[in-house]
DSSP file (Angstrom, degrees, kcal/mol; ACC not computed):
  #  RESIDUE AA STRUCTURE BP1 BP2  ACC     N-H-->O    O-->H-N    N-H-->O    O-->H-N    TCO  KAPPA ALPHA  PHI   PSI    X-CA   Y-CA   Z-CA
    1    1 A M              0   0    0      0, 0.0     0, 0.0     0, 0.0     0, 0.0   0.000 360.0 360.0 360.0 -50.8  -11.1    9.6  -48.2
    2    2 A F        -     0   0    0      1,-0.3     2,-0.1     3,-0.0     0, 0.0   0.670 360.0-169.6 -93.0 -16.5   -9.4    6.6  -46.5
    3    3 A G        -     0   0    0      1,-0.2    -1,-0.3     2,-0.1     0, 0.0  -0.461  63.1 -26.0  67.2-135.9   -9.7    7.9  -42.9
    4    4 A N  S    S-     0   0    0     -2,-0.1    -1,-0.2     2,-0.0     0, 0.0  -0.822  79.7-157.2-112.4  87.1   -7.6    5.7  -40.6
    5    5 A P        -     0   0    0      0, 0.0    -2,-0.1     0, 0.0    -3,-0.0  -0.298  25.5-100.7 -73.6 154.2   -7.5    2.3  -42.4
    6    6 A D     >  -     0   0    0      1,-0.1     4,-2.8     4,-0.0     3,-0.2  -0.607  28.2-136.2 -64.6 117.6   -6.8   -1.0  -40.6
    7    7 A P  H  > S+     0   0    0      0, 0.0     4,-2.6     0, 0.0     5,-0.2   0.850 103.9  52.1 -50.3 -40.3   -3.1   -1.8  -41.2
    8    8 A K  H  > S+     0   0    0      2,-0.2     4,-2.1     1,-0.2     5,-0.2   0.951 111.6  45.2 -58.9 -49.6   -4.0   -5.5  -41.9
    9    9 A K  H  > S+     0   0    0     -3,-0.2     4,-2.7     2,-0.2     5,-0.3   0.939 112.6  51.7 -63.5 -46.6   -6.6   -4.6  -44.5
   10   10 A L  H  X S+     0   0    0     -4,-2.8     4,-3.2     1,-0.2     5,-0.2   0.946 110.0  49.4 -55.4 -48.8   -4.3   -2.0  -46.1
   11   11 A E  H  X S+     0   0    0     -4,-2.6     4,-2.3    -5,-0.2    -1,-0.2   0.879 110.6  49.5 -61.0 -36.7   -1.5   -4.7  -46.4
   12   12 A K  H  X S+     0   0    0     -4,-2.1     4,-1.8     2,-0.2    -1,-0.2   0.933 111.8  49.9 -64.1 -45.6   -4.0   -7.2  -48.0
   13   13 A M  H  X S+     0   0    0     -4,-2.7     4,-1.1     1,-0.2    -2,-0.2   0.914 110.5  48.8 -63.2 -43.7   -5.0   -4.5  -50.4
   14   14 A M  H ><>S+     0   0    0     -4,-3.2     5,-2.1    -5,-0.3     3,-0.9   0.936 107.3  55.0 -64.9 -41.5   -1.4   -3.6  -51.4
   15   15 A K  H ><5S+     0   0    0     -4,-2.3     3,-1.7     1,-0.3    -1,-0.2   0.858 101.5  57.9 -60.9 -30.5   -0.4   -7.2  -52.0
   16   16 A K  H 3<5S+     0   0    0     -4,-1.8    -1,-0.3     1,-0.3    -2,-0.2   0.876 107.3  50.7 -59.0 -34.3   -3.3   -7.5  -54.4
   17   17 A L  T <<5S-     0   0    0     -4,-1.1    -1,-0.3    -3,-0.9    -2,-0.2   0.253 121.8-109.1 -89.4  13.4   -1.6   -4.7  -56.2
   18   18 A N  T < 5S+     0   0    0     -3,-1.7     2,-0.6     1,-0.2    -3,-0.2   0.740  73.2 140.0  68.5  23.0    1.8   -6.4  -56.2
   19   19 A M      < -     0   0    0     -5,-2.1     2,-0.5    -6,-0.1    -1,-0.2  -0.879  51.5-134.1-103.5 122.2    3.2   -4.1  -53.7
   20   20 A N  E     +A   49   0A   0     -2,-0.6    29,-2.0    29,-0.6     2,-0.4  -0.650  34.3 172.6 -80.4 123.4    5.5   -5.7  -51.0
   21   21 A I  E     +A   48   0A   0     -2,-0.5     2,-0.3    27,-0.2    27,-0.2  -0.980  10.3 178.5-132.6 143.5    4.4   -4.4  -47.6
   22   22 A Q  E     -A   47   0A   0     25,-1.9    25,-3.0    -2,-0.4     2,-0.4  -0.989  26.5-126.9-143.1 149.9    5.5   -5.4  -44.3
   23   23 A Q  E     -A   46   0A   0     -2,-0.3     2,-0.5    23,-0.2    23,-0.2  -0.768  21.8-150.7 -97.1 134.8    4.7   -4.2  -40.8
   24   24 A I  E     -A   45   0A   0     21,-2.8    21,-0.8    -2,-0.4     2,-0.6  -0.940  12.8-133.2-112.8 122.7    7.8   -3.2  -38.6
   25   25 A E        +     0   0    0     -2,-0.5     2,-0.3    19,-0.1    19,-0.1  -0.644  37.4 166.4 -79.3 124.5    7.4   -3.6  -34.9
   26   26 A A        -     0   0    0     -2,-0.6     3,-0.1    17,-0.4    19,-0.1  -0.974  36.1-157.8-137.9 149.4    8.7   -0.4  -33.2
   27   27 A D  S    S-     0   0    0      1,-0.4    15,-0.9    -2,-0.3     2,-0.3   0.811  83.8  -7.2 -96.1 -38.8    8.3    0.9  -29.6
   28   28 A V  E     -B   41   0A   0     13,-0.2     2,-0.4    14,-0.1    -1,-0.4  -0.983  58.7-144.7-159.8 150.1    9.1    4.6  -30.7
   29   29 A V  E     -B   40   0A   0     11,-2.3    11,-2.8    -2,-0.3     2,-0.5  -0.968  15.0-166.5-118.0 128.8   10.2    6.6  -33.8
   30   30 A V  E     -B   39   0A   0     -2,-0.4     2,-0.6     9,-0.2     9,-0.2  -0.982   5.4-167.5-121.7 122.1   12.5    9.7  -33.5
   31   31 A I  E     -B   38   0A   0      7,-3.0     7,-3.1    -2,-0.5     2,-0.5  -0.951  14.6-156.0-105.4 118.2   13.0   12.1  -36.3
   32   32 A K  E     +B   37   0A   0     -2,-0.6     2,-0.2     5,-0.2     5,-0.2  -0.831  17.3 172.4 -99.3 124.6   15.9   14.3  -35.5
   33   33 A T        -     0   0    0      3,-2.8    -2,-0.0    -2,-0.5    34,-0.0  -0.695  48.9 -99.8-115.6 178.6   16.0   17.7  -37.2
   34   34 A K  S    S+     0   0    0     -2,-0.2     3,-0.1     1,-0.2    33,-0.0   0.795 120.0  33.6 -64.2 -32.1   18.4   20.6  -36.6
   35   35 A A  S    S-     0   0    0      1,-0.2    32,-1.5    31,-0.1     2,-0.3   0.714 126.2  -7.0 -96.7 -24.3   15.7   22.5  -34.5
   36   36 A K  E     - C   0  66A   0     30,-0.3    -3,-2.8    32,-0.0     2,-0.4  -0.976  60.3-110.3-162.6 168.0   13.8   19.8  -32.8
   37   37 A N  E     -BC  32  65A   0     28,-3.9    28,-2.2    -2,-0.3     2,-0.7  -0.945  22.4-150.5-107.9 132.5   13.1   16.1  -32.3
   38   38 A I  E     -BC  31  64A   0     -7,-3.1    -7,-3.0    -2,-0.4     2,-0.4  -0.936  16.4-163.4-105.4 119.5    9.8   14.7  -33.5
   39   39 A V  E     -BC  30  63A   0     24,-3.0    24,-2.4    -2,-0.7     2,-0.6  -0.877   7.0-166.3-102.8 129.5    8.9   11.8  -31.2
   40   40 A I  E     -BC  29  62A   0    -11,-2.8   -11,-2.3    -2,-0.4     2,-0.2  -0.960  11.0-169.7-119.5 106.5    6.2    9.2  -32.4
   41   41 A S  E     +BC  28  61A   0     20,-2.4    20,-2.4    -2,-0.6   -13,-0.2  -0.641  69.1  21.3 -87.9 157.2    5.0    6.9  -29.6
   42   42 A K  E    S-     0   0A   0    -15,-0.9    -1,-0.2    -2,-0.2   -14,-0.1   0.891  92.8-172.9  48.2  49.6    2.9    3.9  -30.1
   43   43 A P  E     -     0   0A   0      0, 0.0     2,-0.5     0, 0.0   -17,-0.4  -0.402  28.4-155.3 -77.7 147.8    3.9    3.9  -33.7
   44   44 A E  E     - C   0  59A   0     15,-3.2    15,-1.9    -2,-0.1     2,-0.5  -0.974  20.4-167.3-113.1 116.7    2.6    1.7  -36.5
   45   45 A V  E     -AC  24  58A   0    -21,-0.8   -21,-2.8    -2,-0.5     2,-0.4  -0.893   7.4-171.8-114.4 126.2    5.3    1.5  -39.1
   46   46 A M  E     -AC  23  57A   0     11,-2.5    11,-2.8    -2,-0.5     2,-0.6  -0.969   8.3-156.2-118.4 128.8    4.6    0.1  -42.6
   47   47 A L  E     -AC  22  56A   0    -25,-3.0   -25,-1.9    -2,-0.4     2,-0.4  -0.941  15.6-178.9-109.6 118.2    7.5   -0.6  -45.1
   48   48 A T  E     -AC  21  55A   0      7,-3.2     7,-3.3    -2,-0.6     2,-0.7  -0.962  22.2-144.9-120.3 133.9    6.6   -0.6  -48.7
   49   49 A N  E     +AC  20  54A   0    -29,-2.0   -29,-0.6    -2,-0.4     2,-0.5  -0.881  27.1 173.8 -90.6 111.6    8.8   -1.2  -51.8
   50   50 A M  E >   - C   0  53A   0      3,-2.8     3,-1.2    -2,-0.7   -31,-0.1  -0.954  68.3 -22.6-126.3 116.9    7.6    1.0  -54.6
   51   51 A M  T 3  S-     0   0    0     -2,-0.5    -1,-0.1     1,-0.3     3,-0.1   0.831 127.6 -50.3  63.0  35.0    9.5    1.2  -57.8
   52   52 A G  T 3  S+     0   0    0      1,-0.2     2,-0.4     0, 0.0    -1,-0.3   0.553 117.0 108.0  82.8   8.8   12.7    0.0  -56.1
   53   53 A R  E <   -C   50   0A   0     -3,-1.2    -3,-2.8     2,-0.0     2,-0.5  -0.975  69.1-125.2-120.4 136.6   12.6    2.4  -53.3
   54   54 A D  E     -C   49   0A   0     -2,-0.4     2,-0.4    -5,-0.2    -5,-0.2  -0.679  26.1-166.7 -80.4 126.2   11.7    1.7  -49.7
   55   55 A V  E     -C   48   0A   0     -7,-3.3    -7,-3.2    -2,-0.5     2,-0.5  -0.948   4.2-157.1-111.9 125.8    8.8    3.9  -48.4
   56   56 A Y  E     -C   47   0A   0     -2,-0.4     2,-0.5    -9,-0.2    -9,-0.2  -0.897   3.4-165.8-106.7 130.0    8.0    4.1  -44.7
   57   57 A Q  E     -C   46   0A   0    -11,-2.8   -11,-2.5    -2,-0.5     2,-0.5  -0.978  12.8-173.0-113.8 128.7    4.5    5.1  -43.5
   58   58 A I  E     +C   45   0A   0     -2,-0.5     2,-0.3   -13,-0.2   -13,-0.2  -0.980   9.5 170.9-124.8 121.3    4.5    6.0  -39.8
   59   59 A T  E     +C   44   0A   0    -15,-1.9   -15,-3.2    -2,-0.5     2,-0.3  -0.957  26.5  97.2-126.8 152.4    1.4    6.7  -37.7
   60   60 A G  E    S-     0   0A   0     -2,-0.3     2,-0.6   -17,-0.2   -18,-0.2  -0.982  76.0 -37.6 162.9-168.1    1.1    7.2  -34.0
   61   61 A E  E     -C   41   0A   0    -20,-2.4   -20,-2.4    -2,-0.3     2,-0.4  -0.740  59.6-152.3 -90.8 124.7    1.0    9.8  -31.2
   62   62 A V  E     +C   40   0A   0     -2,-0.6     2,-0.3   -22,-0.2   -22,-0.2  -0.756  21.5 166.8-105.5 139.2    3.4   12.7  -32.0
   63   63 A S  E     -C   39   0A   0    -24,-2.4   -24,-3.0    -2,-0.4     2,-0.4  -0.951  19.6-144.4-137.7 158.5    5.2   15.1  -29.6
   64   64 A E  E     -C   38   0A   0     -2,-0.3     2,-0.3   -26,-0.2   -26,-0.2  -0.916  13.5-178.7-122.9 147.1    8.1   17.5  -30.3
   65   65 A S  E     -C   37   0A   0    -28,-2.2   -28,-3.9    -2,-0.4     3,-0.1  -0.986  32.9-105.6-146.1 142.7   11.0   18.6  -28.2
   66   66 A Q  E     -C   36   0A   0     -2,-0.3   -30,-0.3   -30,-0.3     2,-0.1  -0.321  38.6-106.1 -66.6 144.1   13.7   21.1  -29.0
   67   67 A Q        -     0   0    0    -32,-1.5     2,-0.4     1,-0.1    -1,-0.1  -0.476  40.4-108.7 -64.9 138.5   17.2   19.8  -29.9
   68   68 A V        -     0   0    0     -2,-0.1     2,-0.3    -3,-0.1    -1,-0.1  -0.635  31.1-131.5 -76.3 126.9   19.6   20.4  -27.0
   69   69 A N     >  -     0   0    0     -2,-0.4     4,-2.6     1,-0.1     3,-0.3  -0.585   3.9-137.5 -79.0 129.4   22.1   23.1  -27.8
   70   70 A E  H  > S+     0   0    0     -2,-0.3     4,-2.5     1,-0.2     5,-0.2   0.885 106.4  54.2 -54.5 -38.8   25.9   22.3  -27.2
   71   71 A E  H  > S+     0   0    0      2,-0.2     4,-2.2     1,-0.2    -1,-0.2   0.843 108.6  48.3 -62.6 -37.2   26.4   25.7  -25.7
   72   72 A D  H  > S+     0   0    0     -3,-0.3     4,-2.7     2,-0.2     5,-0.3   0.936 108.6  53.2 -68.2 -46.7   23.5   25.1  -23.3
   73   73 A I  H  X S+     0   0    0     -4,-2.6     4,-2.4     1,-0.2    -2,-0.2   0.937 110.5  47.9 -51.5 -47.8   24.9   21.8  -22.3
   74   74 A R  H  X S+     0   0    0     -4,-2.5     4,-2.4     1,-0.2    -1,-0.2   0.935 111.4  50.4 -57.6 -47.9   28.3   23.3  -21.5
   75   75 A M  H  X S+     0   0    0     -4,-2.2     4,-2.3     1,-0.2    -1,-0.2   0.910 112.1  46.1 -60.7 -44.8   26.8   26.2  -19.5
   76   76 A V  H  X S+     0   0    0     -4,-2.7     4,-1.7     1,-0.2     6,-0.4   0.835 110.6  53.2 -71.7 -29.0   24.7   23.9  -17.3
   77   77 A M  H  X S+     0   0    0     -4,-2.4     4,-2.8    -5,-0.3     5,-0.3   0.928 110.7  47.8 -65.3 -40.6   27.7   21.6  -16.8
   78   78 A E  H  < S+     0   0    0     -4,-2.4    -2,-0.2     1,-0.2    -1,-0.2   0.920 114.6  46.3 -62.1 -46.4   29.7   24.6  -15.6
   79   79 A K  H  < S+     0   0    0     -4,-2.3    -1,-0.2     1,-0.2    -2,-0.2   0.788 126.8  26.0 -70.6 -28.8   26.9   25.7  -13.2
   80   80 A T  H  < S-     0   0    0     -4,-1.7    -2,-0.2    -5,-0.2    -1,-0.2   0.694  91.3-130.5-112.9 -19.9   26.1   22.3  -11.7
   81   81 A G     <  +     0   0    0     -4,-2.8    -3,-0.1    -5,-0.3     2,-0.1   0.671  60.0 142.5  78.1  15.4   29.4   20.4  -12.0
   82   82 A K        -     0   0    0     -6,-0.4    -1,-0.2    -5,-0.3    -2,-0.1  -0.466  55.3-101.3 -88.0 158.9   27.4   17.4  -13.6
   83   83 A D     >  -     0   0    0     -2,-0.1     4,-1.8    -3,-0.1     3,-0.3  -0.392  34.3-105.4 -81.0 163.5   28.7   15.2  -16.4
   84   84 A R  H  > S+     0   0    0      1,-0.2     4,-2.8     2,-0.2     5,-0.2   0.875 117.7  53.8 -56.5 -47.9   27.6   15.7  -20.0
   85   85 A D  H  > S+     0   0    0      1,-0.2     4,-2.2     2,-0.2    -1,-0.2   0.882 109.5  47.5 -60.8 -45.6   25.3   12.7  -20.1
   86   86 A A  H  > S+     0   0    0     -3,-0.3     4,-2.1     2,-0.2    -1,-0.2   0.890 113.1  49.3 -58.6 -43.2   23.4   13.8  -16.9
   87   87 A V  H  X S+     0   0    0     -4,-1.8     4,-2.7     2,-0.2     5,-0.2   0.954 110.6  48.7 -66.6 -49.8   23.0   17.3  -18.3
   88   88 A V  H  X S+     0   0    0     -4,-2.8     4,-2.8     1,-0.2     5,-0.2   0.921 112.3  49.6 -57.3 -47.9   21.7   16.1  -21.7
   89   89 A R  H  X S+     0   0    0     -4,-2.2     4,-2.2    -5,-0.2    -1,-0.2   0.913 113.4  46.4 -62.0 -42.4   19.1   13.8  -20.1
   90   90 A K  H  X S+     0   0    0     -4,-2.1     4,-2.1     2,-0.2    -2,-0.2   0.886 112.7  47.6 -65.8 -40.8   17.9   16.5  -17.8
   91   91 A L  H  <>S+     0   0    0     -4,-2.7     5,-3.5     2,-0.2     6,-0.4   0.903 113.6  48.7 -67.2 -39.2   17.6   19.1  -20.6
   92   92 A E  H ><5S+     0   0    0     -4,-2.8     3,-1.0    -5,-0.2    -2,-0.2   0.912 112.0  50.6 -65.9 -40.9   15.7   16.6  -22.8
   93   93 A E  H 3<5S+     0   0    0     -4,-2.2    -2,-0.2     1,-0.2    -1,-0.2   0.881 115.8  40.7 -58.9 -41.0   13.5   15.8  -19.9
   94   94 A L  T ><5S-     0   0    0     -4,-2.1     3,-0.7    -5,-0.1    -1,-0.2   0.221 113.3-113.5 -96.7  13.2   12.7   19.4  -19.3
   95   95 A N  T < 5S-     0   0    0     -3,-1.0    -3,-0.2     1,-0.2     3,-0.1   0.916  78.0 -50.9  56.7  47.9   12.4   20.4  -23.0
   96   96 A N  T 3 <S+     0   0    0     -5,-3.5     2,-1.2     1,-0.2    -1,-0.2   0.697  85.4 159.0  67.6  22.4   15.5   22.6  -22.8
   97   97 A D    <>  -     0   0    0     -3,-0.7     4,-2.3    -6,-0.4    -1,-0.2  -0.675  17.6-174.1 -73.6  92.2   14.5   24.6  -19.7
   98   98 A L  H  > S+     0   0    0     -2,-1.2     4,-2.5     1,-0.2     5,-0.2   0.885  77.8  46.8 -62.4 -47.0   18.0   25.7  -18.6
   99   99 A A  H  > S+     0   0    0      1,-0.2     4,-2.2     2,-0.2    -1,-0.2   0.922 114.4  47.4 -61.2 -44.5   17.1   27.4  -15.4
  100  100 A R  H  > S+     0   0    0      2,-0.2     4,-3.1     1,-0.2     5,-0.2   0.879 111.6  51.8 -64.4 -41.6   14.9   24.5  -14.2
  101  101 A A  H  X S+     0   0    0     -4,-2.3     4,-3.1     2,-0.2     5,-0.3   0.960 109.4  49.7 -62.1 -47.4   17.6   22.0  -15.2
  102  102 A I  H  X S+     0   0    0     -4,-2.5     4,-2.2     1,-0.2    -2,-0.2   0.921 114.4  45.0 -54.4 -47.5   20.2   23.9  -13.2
  103  103 A I  H  X S+     0   0    0     -4,-2.2     4,-2.3    -5,-0.2    -1,-0.2   0.945 115.5  46.0 -63.8 -47.3   17.9   24.0  -10.2
  104  104 A E  H  X S+     0   0    0     -4,-3.1     4,-1.7     1,-0.2    -2,-0.2   0.878 114.3  47.8 -60.7 -40.4   16.9   20.3  -10.4
  105  105 A L  H  X S+     0   0    0     -4,-3.1     4,-1.4    -5,-0.2    -1,-0.2   0.850 113.1  48.6 -72.2 -34.3   20.5   19.1  -11.0
  106  106 A R  H  X S+     0   0    0     -4,-2.2     4,-2.0    -5,-0.3    -2,-0.2   0.880 111.4  49.3 -75.8 -34.5   21.8   21.2   -8.0
  107  107 A E  H  X S+     0   0    0     -4,-2.3     4,-1.7     2,-0.2    -2,-0.2   0.821 105.3  57.3 -74.0 -25.8   19.0   19.9   -5.8
  108  108 A A  H  X S+     0   0    0     -4,-1.7     4,-0.7     2,-0.2    -1,-0.2   0.897 107.6  49.8 -59.6 -41.5   19.9   16.4   -6.8
  109  109 A E  H >X S+     0   0    0     -4,-1.4     4,-0.7     1,-0.2     3,-0.6   0.874 107.5  53.9 -64.4 -41.0   23.4   17.1   -5.5
  110  110 A G  H >< S+     0   0    0     -4,-2.0     3,-0.6     1,-0.2    -1,-0.2   0.841 101.2  58.3 -60.7 -37.7   22.0   18.5   -2.3
  111  111 A D  H 3< S+     0   0    0     -4,-1.7    -1,-0.2     1,-0.2    -2,-0.2   0.810 102.4  55.7 -64.7 -26.6   20.0   15.3   -1.7
  112  112 A K  H <<        0   0    0     -4,-0.7    -1,-0.2    -3,-0.6    -2,-0.2   0.746 360.0 360.0 -78.1 -24.6   23.3   13.3   -1.7
  113  113 A K    <<        0   0    0     -4,-0.7    -1,-0.2    -3,-0.6    -2,-0.2   0.407 360.0 360.0 -77.6 360.0   24.9   15.4    1.0
Protein backbone atom coordinates (compact mmCIF):
# COMPACT_ATOMS: atom_id res chain seq x y z
CA UNK A 1 0.00 0.00 0.00
CA UNK A 2 2.67 2.52 1.00
CA UNK A 3 5.66 0.95 -0.75
CA UNK A 4 8.89 2.62 0.36
CA UNK A 5 7.80 6.10 1.51
CA UNK A 6 10.22 9.01 1.61
CA UNK A 7 11.18 9.52 5.29
CA UNK A 8 10.76 13.32 5.01
CA UNK A 9 7.24 13.00 3.55
CA UNK A 10 6.35 10.43 6.18
CA UNK A 11 7.60 12.76 8.92
CA UNK A 12 5.46 15.66 7.59
CA UNK A 13 2.38 13.43 7.35
CA UNK A 14 2.82 12.16 10.91
CA UNK A 15 3.29 15.72 12.26
CA UNK A 16 -0.05 16.65 10.69
CA UNK A 17 -1.57 13.81 12.77
CA UNK A 18 0.07 15.23 15.95
CA UNK A 19 2.52 12.37 16.12
CA UNK A 20 5.97 13.39 17.26
CA UNK A 21 8.52 11.84 14.91
CA UNK A 22 12.23 12.32 14.68
CA UNK A 23 14.87 10.75 12.50
CA UNK A 24 17.85 9.22 14.30
CA UNK A 25 21.21 9.23 12.55
CA UNK A 26 22.74 5.75 12.81
CA UNK A 27 25.60 3.97 11.06
CA UNK A 28 24.45 0.44 11.89
CA UNK A 29 21.72 -1.22 13.98
CA UNK A 30 22.35 -4.58 15.65
CA UNK A 31 19.57 -6.70 17.13
CA UNK A 32 21.04 -9.44 19.32
CA UNK A 33 19.04 -12.62 19.91
CA UNK A 34 20.10 -15.85 21.58
CA UNK A 35 20.64 -17.58 18.24
CA UNK A 36 21.96 -14.82 15.97
CA UNK A 37 22.67 -11.17 15.43
CA UNK A 38 20.60 -9.21 12.93
CA UNK A 39 22.73 -6.44 11.47
CA UNK A 40 21.07 -3.58 9.60
CA UNK A 41 23.51 -1.49 7.60
CA UNK A 42 22.66 1.84 5.97
CA UNK A 43 19.72 2.17 8.38
CA UNK A 44 17.00 4.76 8.35
CA UNK A 45 15.72 5.00 11.92
CA UNK A 46 12.54 6.87 12.83
CA UNK A 47 11.44 7.37 16.43
CA UNK A 48 7.74 7.99 17.02
CA UNK A 49 5.99 8.57 20.29
CA UNK A 50 2.59 6.89 20.12
CA UNK A 51 0.32 6.90 23.16
CA UNK A 52 3.26 7.50 25.49
CA UNK A 53 5.46 4.75 24.06
CA UNK A 54 8.53 5.13 21.90
CA UNK A 55 8.24 3.18 18.65
CA UNK A 56 11.29 2.67 16.43
CA UNK A 57 10.94 2.00 12.72
CA UNK A 58 14.13 0.71 11.12
CA UNK A 59 14.73 0.09 7.44
CA UNK A 60 17.97 -0.79 5.68
CA UNK A 61 20.10 -3.63 4.36
CA UNK A 62 19.74 -6.71 6.59
CA UNK A 63 22.24 -9.48 7.21
CA UNK A 64 22.36 -12.13 9.89
CA UNK A 65 25.19 -13.82 11.73
CA UNK A 66 25.15 -16.57 14.30
CA UNK A 67 25.84 -15.66 17.90
CA UNK A 68 29.31 -16.78 18.97
CA UNK A 69 29.08 -19.65 21.46
CA UNK A 70 31.18 -19.47 24.66
CA UNK A 71 32.29 -23.11 24.30
CA UNK A 72 33.48 -22.40 20.75
CA UNK A 73 35.44 -19.37 21.96
CA UNK A 74 37.22 -21.41 24.64
CA UNK A 75 38.00 -24.23 22.23
CA UNK A 76 39.50 -21.91 19.60
CA UNK A 77 41.50 -20.12 22.32
CA UNK A 78 42.93 -23.47 23.45
CA UNK A 79 43.79 -24.55 19.90
CA UNK A 80 45.41 -21.24 18.89
CA UNK A 81 46.69 -19.68 22.11
CA UNK A 82 44.98 -16.41 21.13
CA UNK A 83 43.22 -14.08 23.55
CA UNK A 84 39.42 -13.97 23.82
CA UNK A 85 38.97 -10.69 21.92
CA UNK A 86 40.99 -11.90 18.92
CA UNK A 87 39.06 -15.19 18.83
CA UNK A 88 35.64 -13.50 19.09
CA UNK A 89 36.52 -11.03 16.31
CA UNK A 90 37.68 -13.86 14.04
CA UNK A 91 34.62 -16.04 14.73
CA UNK A 92 32.29 -13.11 14.04
CA UNK A 93 34.19 -12.29 10.84
CA UNK A 94 33.91 -15.91 9.68
CA UNK A 95 30.29 -16.41 10.78
CA UNK A 96 31.31 -18.93 13.46
CA UNK A 97 33.36 -21.19 11.14
CA UNK A 98 35.51 -22.86 13.83
CA UNK A 99 37.90 -24.75 11.58
CA UNK A 100 38.62 -21.75 9.39
CA UNK A 101 39.05 -19.51 12.45
CA UNK A 102 41.63 -21.90 13.91
CA UNK A 103 43.52 -22.11 10.60
CA UNK A 104 43.53 -18.34 10.04
CA UNK A 105 44.55 -17.54 13.61
CA UNK A 106 47.38 -20.09 13.43
CA UNK A 107 48.50 -18.69 10.05
CA UNK A 108 48.54 -15.19 11.54
CA UNK A 109 50.85 -16.50 14.27
CA UNK A 110 53.11 -18.07 11.63
CA UNK A 111 53.38 -14.71 9.80
CA UNK A 112 54.86 -13.12 12.93
CA UNK A 113 57.65 -15.70 13.26
